[in-house]
C-alpha positions as CSV (number, residue, x, y, z in Angstrom):
1,X,0.1,-0.1,-0.2
2,X,2.6,2.6,1.1
3,X,4.8,1.7,-2.4
4,X,1.0,2.2,-4.1
5,X,0.7,5.4,-2.2
6,X,4.5,6.4,-3.2
7,X,4.0,5.9,-6.7
8,X,0.9,7.9,-7.1
9,X,2.9,10.8,-5.4
10,X,5.5,10.6,-7.5
11,X,3.3,10.9,-10.5
12,X,0.8,13.7,-9.4
13,X,4.5,15.4,-8.4
14,X,5.8,14.5,-12.3
15,X,2.6,15.3,-14.0
16,X,2.6,19.2,-11.7
17,X,6.4,19.5,-13.0
18,X,4.9,19.0,-17.0
19,X,1.9,21.6,-16.3
20,X,4.1,24.0,-15.1
21,X,6.8,23.0,-18.2
22,X,4.2,23.6,-20.5
23,X,3.0,27.3,-18.7
24,X,-0.5,25.7,-17.7
25,X,0.0,26.8,-13.8
26,X,0.6,30.0,-15.2
27,X,-2.9,30.6,-17.3
28,X,-4.3,30.2,-13.2
29,X,-2.6,33.6,-12.8
30,X,-4.5,36.5,-13.9
31,X,-3.3,38.2,-16.9
32,X,-2.9,41.6,-15.6
33,X,-1.0,40.0,-12.5
34,X,1.6,37.5,-14.3
35,X,5.1,38.2,-13.6
36,X,7.9,40.4,-15.5
37,X,9.3,37.0,-17.9
38,X,12.9,35.6,-16.7
39,X,14.3,37.0,-20.1
40,X,13.5,40.6,-19.6
41,X,14.6,40.2,-15.9
42,X,17.8,39.0,-17.0
43,X,18.2,41.5,-19.2
44,X,17.4,44.2,-16.4
45,X,20.0,42.7,-14.4
46,X,22.7,42.8,-16.7
47,X,22.0,46.6,-17.4
48,X,21.7,47.6,-14.4
49,X,18.2,48.5,-14.3
50,X,15.9,47.4,-11.1
51,X,12.0,45.7,-11.6
52,X,10.3,48.9,-10.5
53,X,12.7,51.4,-12.2
54,X,10.5,54.1,-14.9
55,X,9.9,53.2,-18.4
56,X,8.9,55.0,-21.7
57,X,7.6,53.8,-24.8
58,X,8.3,54.6,-28.5
59,X,6.7,54.1,-31.5
60,X,7.7,54.0,-34.9
61,X,5.0,53.3,-37.5
62,X,6.8,52.6,-40.8
63,X,9.2,50.6,-39.0
64,X,6.1,48.8,-37.3
65,X,8.5,48.8,-34.1
66,X,7.2,49.5,-30.1
67,X,10.5,49.9,-27.9
68,X,10.3,49.8,-24.0
69,X,13.3,51.9,-22.5
70,X,13.9,51.9,-18.4
71,X,16.1,53.9,-16.4
72,X,19.2,52.1,-15.3
73,X,21.4,52.9,-12.6
74,X,22.6,55.9,-14.1
75,X,19.2,57.6,-14.2
76,X,18.9,57.6,-17.6
77,X,16.8,55.5,-19.9
78,X,18.1,52.8,-22.1
79,X,16.2,50.1,-24.1
80,X,15.5,47.8,-22.7
81,X,13.6,45.5,-25.8
82,X,12.0,46.3,-29.0
83,X,8.6,44.5,-29.9
84,X,7.1,44.5,-33.5
85,X,3.7,46.1,-33.7
86,X,1.1,43.4,-35.0
87,X,-1.3,46.1,-36.7
88,X,-1.7,50.0,-36.6
89,X,-4.4,51.5,-38.5
90,X,-4.4,54.1,-41.4
91,X,-1.4,56.0,-42.9
92,X,1.6,57.8,-42.1
93,X,0.5,61.3,-40.1
94,X,-1.8,62.3,-37.0
95,X,-5.3,61.5,-36.0
96,X,-7.6,64.5,-36.7
97,X,-11.0,63.1,-36.3
98,X,-13.2,60.5,-34.7
99,X,-13.7,57.3,-37.2
100,X,-10.7,58.0,-39.5
101,X,-9.3,55.4,-38.1
102,X,-6.0,56.7,-38.0
103,X,-3.4,55.3,-34.9
104,X,-2.4,58.8,-33.1
105,X,1.4,60.7,-33.1
106,X,2.8,62.6,-30.8
107,X,3.8,62.8,-27.1
108,X,1.1,61.1,-24.4
109,X,1.4,60.3,-20.8
110,X,-0.6,57.3,-19.3
111,X,-1.1,56.9,-15.7
112,X,-2.0,53.7,-13.6
113,X,-6.0,55.0,-14.0
114,X,-5.6,54.2,-18.0
115,X,-4.4,50.8,-17.6
116,X,-7.5,48.3,-18.1
117,X,-6.8,44.8,-17.1
118,X,-10.4,43.5,-18.4
119,X,-10.1,44.6,-21.9
120,X,-11.8,42.9,-24.5
121,X,-8.5,43.0,-26.5
122,X,-6.7,40.3,-23.7
123,X,-5.3,43.9,-21.8
124,X,-4.9,47.3,-22.9
125,X,-3.9,51.1,-21.6
126,X,-5.4,54.3,-22.9
127,X,-3.0,56.5,-24.7
128,X,-5.1,59.7,-23.6
129,X,-6.0,60.9,-27.0
130,X,-6.8,63.3,-27.5
131,X,-4.4,65.6,-25.4
132,X,-3.2,69.4,-24.8
133,X,-2.0,69.7,-28.3
134,X,-4.4,67.6,-29.9
135,X,-7.3,69.9,-28.1
136,X,-5.8,72.8,-29.1
137,X,-6.3,71.9,-32.8
138,X,-10.1,71.1,-31.8
139,X,-9.3,67.3,-33.0
140,X,-11.2,64.3,-31.9
141,X,-11.2,61.0,-31.2
142,X,-11.5,58.2,-28.0
143,X,-10.4,55.4,-26.3
144,X,-7.3,55.4,-28.4
145,X,-5.4,52.1,-27.2
146,X,-2.1,50.0,-26.8
147,X,-3.9,46.2,-26.5
148,X,-3.9,43.0,-27.4
149,X,-5.7,40.5,-30.3
150,X,-3.8,41.6,-33.2
151,X,-6.5,43.7,-34.1
152,X,-7.2,47.7,-34.6
153,X,-8.9,50.5,-35.5
154,X,-7.0,53.3,-34.8
155,X,-4.9,51.2,-31.9
156,X,-1.8,50.2,-31.7
157,X,-2.4,46.3,-31.7
158,X,0.2,43.5,-29.9
159,X,0.0,40.4,-29.8
160,X,-1.1,38.8,-26.6
161,X,2.4,37.6,-25.5
162,X,4.5,41.2,-26.1
163,X,1.5,43.4,-24.3
164,X,1.5,40.9,-21.4
165,X,5.3,41.8,-20.7
166,X,4.6,45.8,-21.8
167,X,1.4,45.3,-19.1
168,X,3.4,44.2,-16.6
169,X,6.7,46.4,-16.7
170,X,4.3,49.4,-16.4
171,X,2.6,47.5,-13.9
172,X,5.5,47.7,-11.6
173,X,6.9,50.7,-12.5
174,X,3.6,52.3,-11.1
175,X,4.5,50.0,-8.1
176,X,7.9,51.4,-8.1
177,X,6.4,54.6,-7.5
178,X,6.4,56.2,-11.2
179,X,3.1,58.7,-11.8
180,X,3.2,57.9,-15.7
181,X,4.8,56.8,-18.3
182,X,5.6,58.8,-21.6
183,X,4.3,57.6,-25.2
184,X,6.2,59.1,-28.1
185,X,4.5,58.0,-30.8
186,X,6.5,58.9,-34.4
187,X,5.4,58.1,-38.1
188,X,8.7,56.7,-38.7
189,X,12.5,57.2,-36.8
190,X,13.0,60.9,-37.0
191,X,16.3,60.8,-38.8
192,X,17.9,63.2,-41.3
193,X,17.3,60.6,-44.3
194,X,13.5,59.5,-43.4
195,X,13.0,63.6,-43.4
196,X,14.4,63.9,-46.5
197,X,12.1,61.5,-48.4
198,X,9.1,63.0,-47.1
199,X,10.4,66.4,-47.9
200,X,7.3,66.7,-49.9
201,X,4.5,65.8,-47.5
202,X,1.6,68.1,-46.3
203,X,3.0,66.7,-42.6
204,X,5.8,67.3,-43.2
205,X,6.0,70.5,-40.9
206,X,4.1,68.2,-38.1
207,X,7.0,65.9,-37.9
208,X,9.8,68.2,-37.8
209,X,8.1,69.5,-34.2
210,X,8.1,65.7,-33.8
211,X,11.4,65.5,-34.6
212,X,12.4,68.5,-31.8
213,X,10.7,66.2,-29.1
214,X,12.7,63.1,-30.3
215,X,16.0,64.9,-30.7
216,X,15.8,66.3,-27.3
217,X,15.1,62.8,-25.9
218,X,18.1,61.7,-28.3
219,X,20.9,64.3,-26.4
220,X,20.1,63.2,-22.8
221,X,18.3,60.1,-22.6
222,X,15.9,61.8,-20.6
223,X,12.0,61.6,-21.6
224,X,11.7,65.2,-22.4
225,X,9.4,67.6,-20.4
226,X,6.5,68.5,-22.8
227,X,3.9,71.6,-22.7
228,X,2.2,73.0,-25.4
229,X,1.9,76.8,-26.1
230,X,1.1,78.5,-29.5
231,X,-0.9,75.3,-30.7
232,X,2.8,73.3,-30.8
233,X,4.7,71.2,-28.8
234,X,7.4,72.7,-26.7
235,X,10.6,70.7,-24.8
236,X,12.1,70.9,-21.8
237,X,11.4,74.6,-21.0
238,X,10.9,76.1,-17.5
239,X,7.9,78.7,-17.4
240,X,9.3,81.9,-16.0
241,X,8.0,82.8,-12.1
242,X,4.8,83.5,-12.7
243,X,4.0,82.2,-16.1
244,X,2.1,79.2,-17.5
245,X,1.9,77.4,-20.4
246,X,-1.6,78.0,-22.2
247,X,-2.5,75.7,-25.7
248,X,-3.4,78.4,-27.3
249,X,-1.7,81.6,-26.6
250,X,1.7,82.6,-27.0
251,X,4.6,81.0,-25.2
252,X,5.4,82.3,-22.0
253,X,8.4,83.9,-21.3
254,X,11.0,80.8,-20.2
255,X,14.6,79.5,-20.1
256,X,16.1,76.1,-20.5
257,X,20.2,75.2,-19.6
258,X,23.2,76.1,-21.8
259,X,24.5,72.6,-22.2
260,X,20.8,71.1,-23.4
261,X,21.1,73.6,-25.7
262,X,24.3,73.2,-27.2
263,X,23.8,69.6,-27.5
264,X,20.6,69.9,-29.0
265,X,21.4,72.4,-31.1
266,X,24.7,70.6,-32.7
267,X,22.7,67.5,-33.4
268,X,20.0,69.6,-35.1
269,X,22.9,71.1,-36.9
270,X,24.7,68.0,-37.9
271,X,21.5,66.4,-38.9
272,X,20.6,69.7,-41.0
273,X,23.8,69.3,-43.1
274,X,23.3,65.5,-43.7
275,X,19.3,66.7,-45.1
276,X,21.0,69.6,-47.0
277,X,22.9,67.2,-49.0
278,X,20.5,64.6,-49.7
279,X,18.0,67.3,-50.8
280,X,20.5,68.4,-53.6
281,X,21.4,64.9,-54.4
282,X,17.5,63.7,-54.6
283,X,17.0,67.0,-57.0
284,X,19.2,66.1,-59.8
285,X,19.8,62.6,-59.5
286,X,18.2,60.6,-62.9
287,X,17.3,57.6,-60.6
288,X,15.2,59.9,-58.4
289,X,11.1,59.6,-59.7
290,X,10.3,63.0,-60.8
291,X,7.2,62.9,-58.0
292,X,9.6,62.0,-55.3
293,X,12.3,65.1,-56.1
294,X,11.9,67.8,-53.3
295,X,10.0,70.8,-54.4
296,X,12.5,72.9,-52.8
297,X,16.0,72.5,-51.5
298,X,16.0,75.3,-48.8
299,X,14.0,73.7,-46.7
300,X,14.9,73.6,-43.1
301,X,14.1,70.4,-40.6
302,X,15.7,72.6,-37.4
303,X,12.9,73.3,-34.7
304,X,11.2,76.4,-35.2
305,X,11.4,79.5,-33.2
306,X,8.0,80.7,-30.6
307,X,7.1,84.0,-30.0
308,X,7.4,83.4,-26.3
309,X,11.4,84.1,-25.9
310,X,13.4,81.1,-24.4
311,X,16.8,82.3,-22.5
312,X,19.4,80.2,-22.1
313,X,20.7,79.7,-18.7
314,X,23.5,78.3,-17.2
315,X,23.2,77.0,-13.2
316,X,25.1,78.5,-10.9
317,X,27.8,76.1,-9.3
318,X,27.6,75.0,-5.9
319,X,29.3,77.3,-3.9
320,X,32.2,75.8,-0.9
321,X,31.2,76.7,2.4
322,X,32.8,79.2,3.9
323,X,34.7,78.3,7.6
324,X,34.5,80.5,10.0
325,X,37.6,82.1,12.1
326,X,37.5,80.9,15.1
327,X,39.2,83.3,18.0
328,X,41.5,81.3,20.6
329,X,39.2,82.8,23.1
330,X,36.2,81.1,22.1
331,X,37.5,77.4,21.6
332,X,36.4,75.1,23.8
333,X,38.4,71.3,24.1
334,X,36.1,68.9,23.1
335,X,33.1,70.5,22.6
336,X,33.3,71.1,18.9
337,X,30.3,71.6,16.9
338,X,30.2,70.2,13.5
339,X,30.0,73.1,10.3
340,X,26.2,72.6,9.2
341,X,26.2,72.1,5.5
342,X,24.7,74.4,3.3
343,X,21.7,73.0,1.0
344,X,20.4,74.7,-2.3
345,X,17.8,73.8,-4.7
346,X,18.0,74.0,-8.6
347,X,15.7,72.9,-11.3
348,X,17.5,70.4,-14.1
349,X,15.6,71.2,-17.3
350,X,17.1,68.2,-18.4
351,X,15.9,65.6,-16.1
352,X,13.0,67.4,-14.9
353,X,14.0,67.0,-11.3
354,X,15.0,69.4,-8.3
355,X,18.5,68.4,-7.2
356,X,19.6,69.3,-4.1
357,X,23.1,70.4,-3.8
358,X,24.5,69.4,-0.3
359,X,28.4,69.7,0.3
360,X,30.1,67.6,2.6
361,X,31.1,68.9,5.8
362,X,34.5,71.3,5.3
363,X,36.4,69.4,7.7
364,X,36.3,66.4,5.0
365,X,37.2,69.0,2.6
366,X,35.7,66.3,0.2
367,X,33.9,67.3,-3.4
368,X,30.0,68.4,-2.8
369,X,27.3,65.5,-3.2
370,X,24.6,65.7,-5.4
371,X,21.1,64.3,-4.3
372,X,18.3,64.0,-6.6
373,X,15.1,64.5,-5.3
374,X,12.2,63.6,-7.6
375,X,9.2,66.6,-8.0
């Protein structure tokens, strides 16, 4: 009897192991609660990322790619994984109105409340269309999602397997304290070469504005601070005290850091040189179809200036603490009071964070320490 019982237990245990290997046990876990797959946690470990660190998404329609980026130990975003988009509907270009079956393009922010664990399309999250920019242009539409089920009527559709992974990454980032993750939706990778191919497209001016935001990300590896004024996107601007951004009004007086401005302008100038070269070549090349030849060779892909002023500033460097002179008459042996550190706060427009600068105690003569305090 004991041998038979032991044999039954062994068979049952083997069955459990087999079911686990085949993923049967995983089906008992609700799809919105399934853990981040092991292959992704392994990548995170090699790249110095934590499970709960912030994420952001980049979408490229023409390439059919959705990228998930995640903050690593340097506090900057690094590419975690790329996913093939199963389906997206419409053509290259932004969504304009309800029913046009266009997948949106622009900068969107997904909060925890926009996540849908009970979606009819396996799992989903709402992009938040129309955003402030879309509303300033009176664009309409609703329920624009990233979801599973590989079907689309204005959404970005993934396979069920892929949406489970992306959903799990978002869920863990919210648990880690992220309030919202940014989704950057582009018609294509915003390179000078691709912009040159689309130089005759009526949406060229809109795409040039999206490229500005893309460039801000690529020179900082931080999701750009996004605002809307003059019915356009503006990036990494800090409005002057008492001023606010209004989507339909002139941009308020604002500032951005010198280091960011230099890096951004360098990238734009480099891309413009490539763009100019391609346009001139395509204008005369016998291998380019007449309809694809640029209508003008004097186009620019550099950011358009706003009416509202933008000042460039250089954050002040932390000053070392001043050591007060102590006269012999006031010196008490054995009763020294340690010098108190001087604490200042500065806004870093590159990372959209407040930086608290706290020099080390003077006695150690150490380099001032930088402590990042999220807003």
